[in-house]
C-alpha positions in Angstrom: 0.0 0.0 0.0 1.5 3.3 -1.0 1.9 6.2 1.5 -0.9 8.3 0.1 -3.4 5.5 0.4 -2.2 4.7 4.0 -2.6 8.4 4.9 -6.2 8.5 3.5 -7.1 5.3 5.4 -5.6 6.7 8.6 -7.5 10.0 8.1 -10.8 8.2 7.6 -10.3 6.1 10.7 -9.4 9.1 12.7 -12.5 11.0 11.6 -14.7 8.0 12.4 -13.2 7.7 15.9 -13.7 11.5 16.4 -17.3 11.3 15.3 -18.1 8.4 17.6 -16.5 10.3 20.5 -19.0 13.2 19.9 -22.0 11.0 20.1 -24.5 11.7 22.9 -24.3 9.5 26.0 -26.1 6.2 25.4 -25.9 6.6 21.6 -23.0 4.3 21.2 -22.3 0.8 22.4 -19.6 0.8 25.1 -18.7 -2.8 25.0 -19.9 -6.4 25.0 -20.5 -9.1 27.6 -17.1 -10.3 28.9 -15.4 -13.5 29.8 -15.0 -14.4 33.5 -11.4 -15.4 32.8 -10.5 -12.0 31.5 -11.8 -9.9 34.5 -9.1 -7.4 35.6 -11.1 -5.9 38.5 -14.4 -5.8 40.3 -16.5 -2.7 40.8 -19.1 -2.8 43.6 -22.2 -0.7 42.9 -23.8 0.9 46.0 -26.7 3.3 46.4 -24.1 6.1 46.4 -22.5 5.1 43.1 -23.1 7.8 40.4 -20.3 7.0 38.0 -17.7 4.4 37.1 -14.3 5.0 35.4 -12.9 2.2 33.2 -10.3 1.9 30.5 -11.1 0.9 27.0 -10.3 -2.8 26.6 -10.8 -3.5 30.3 -13.0 -6.4 31.4 -14.8 -5.6 34.7 -17.1 -7.5 37.0 -19.9 -5.1 38.2 -21.5 -6.3 41.4 -24.6 -4.9 43.1 -23.8 -4.5 46.8 -27.4 -5.0 47.9 -28.5 -8.0 45.9 -25.2 -9.6 44.9 -26.2 -9.7 41.2 -23.2 -9.3 38.9 -22.4 -8.7 35.2 -19.1 -9.1 33.4 -18.6 -6.4 30.8 -15.7 -5.7 28.4 -15.6 -2.0 27.7 -14.4 -2.1 24.1 -14.5 1.3 22.4 -12.2 2.9 19.7 -12.1 6.2 21.6 -13.2 7.7 24.9 -17.0 7.2 25.5 -19.7 7.8 28.0 -22.6 5.4 28.6 -25.0 4.3 31.3 -25.0 1.0 33.3 -28.8 0.9 32.5 -28.0 0.4 28.8 -26.3 -3.0 29.3 -27.2 -4.0 32.9 -30.5 -2.5 34.0 -30.8 -5.0 36.8 -27.7 -3.4 38.4 -28.8 0.2 37.8 -32.2 -0.4 39.3 -33.6 2.8 37.7 -30.7 5.0 38.8 -28.6 7.0 36.4 -25.1 5.5 36.8 -22.7 6.8 34.1 -19.7 4.8 32.8 -16.7 6.9 31.6 -14.5 4.9 29.3 -11.0 6.2 28.9 -9.4 6.3 25.5 -7.2 3.3 24.8 -3.5 4.0 25.1 -3.0 2.6 21.5 -4.5 5.8 20.1 -2.9 8.3 22.5 -0.1 10.4 21.1 2.4 12.7 22.9 2.7 14.9 19.8 
């Protein structure tokens, strides 16, 4: 692949990632159901929980402190994102608005 074609492809991918980052909360998928063997940490959701910070690519076990229900979720986004627990695990949100802030994957971060 020549340099010009690589540059065009990179520009298109960058624009797509930027457009997805500007989507309104809840408008984009912030991941998929995860594998229990890939869990890197556990987050306990209490009545006081209003937000959760995760890294893109991270697989987290979310646990309801009151009922013990849990969900394993892989937060897989091409850029930083904001979503809601209710979008993928309504049984854990229990009608509350709990935001999930997904940090941009280090693969796409530049020091330039």
